[in-house]
C-alpha positions in Angstrom: 6.8 43.4 -67.9 8.2 40.2 -69.8 7.1 37.2 -67.8 8.9 33.5 -68.8 7.8 30.3 -68.1 9.8 27.0 -68.9 8.0 23.8 -69.5 8.1 21.2 -72.1 5.8 21.3 -75.7 3.4 18.3 -75.1 1.4 21.2 -71.8 1.4 24.3 -74.2 -1.8 25.2 -74.7 -2.0 25.7 -77.7 -5.1 28.1 -79.8 -6.8 28.6 -83.3 -5.6 26.3 -85.2 -2.1 25.9 -84.3 -3.6 23.4 -81.5 -5.8 21.2 -84.3 -2.5 21.2 -85.7 -0.7 20.4 -82.7 -3.1 17.9 -81.5 -2.4 15.5 -84.9 1.1 14.8 -83.2 1.7 12.0 -80.8 4.0 13.5 -77.5 7.1 11.6 -79.4 6.4 14.1 -82.0 6.1 16.6 -80.1 9.5 16.0 -78.0 11.5 16.0 -80.9 9.8 19.5 -82.2 10.8 20.5 -79.0 14.2 19.8 -78.7 14.4 21.3 -83.3 12.0 25.1 -81.3 15.5 24.8 -78.8 18.0 24.4 -81.6 16.7 27.5 -83.1 15.4 29.1 -80.4 15.2 32.8 -80.5 18.0 34.8 -77.8 15.2 36.1 -75.8 13.4 33.0 -76.0 10.1 31.5 -77.9 6.3 33.5 -76.9 3.5 31.8 -76.8 2.2 34.3 -79.5 5.6 33.1 -81.6 5.4 29.0 -81.1 1.3 29.2 -81.9 2.9 31.4 -85.1 4.9 28.2 -85.5 2.4 25.8 -85.3 -0.4 28.4 -87.5 1.4 29.0 -90.0 4.7 27.2 -90.4 3.4 23.3 -89.7 4.5 22.4 -92.9 8.3 22.8 -91.4 7.5 21.2 -88.5 6.2 18.5 -91.0 9.5 18.1 -92.7 11.1 18.0 -89.1 9.3 15.0 -88.3 10.1 13.4 -92.3 6.9 14.1 -93.9 6.5 16.0 -97.0 3.8 18.6 -96.2 1.1 18.7 -93.7 -0.9 16.7 -96.0 1.2 13.5 -95.8 1.0 14.3 -92.3 -2.8 14.0 -92.4 -2.6 11.1 -94.7 -0.7 9.1 -92.9 -2.7 10.0 -89.2 -6.1 8.8 -91.7 -4.1 5.1 -92.8 -3.7 5.1 -89.5 -7.1 4.6 -88.3 -8.8 2.4 -90.7 
């Protein structure tokens, strides 16, 4: 059985390392990522596993979508803004 749910990425329940990565992003950034994911959405849609894998194993791609060269650059900006 397949069960599909449509919702906003900002309300998605991430797990593991994907949760840590997603928590670094603002709601506005998550909205941008959601738009990008919709553009490359597979015919069968995104599974929970695929979304988590993207945020866990391919977070550098997500960071590039947001204008950063890498996850390290995003982390650096977050640290600079907290000071």
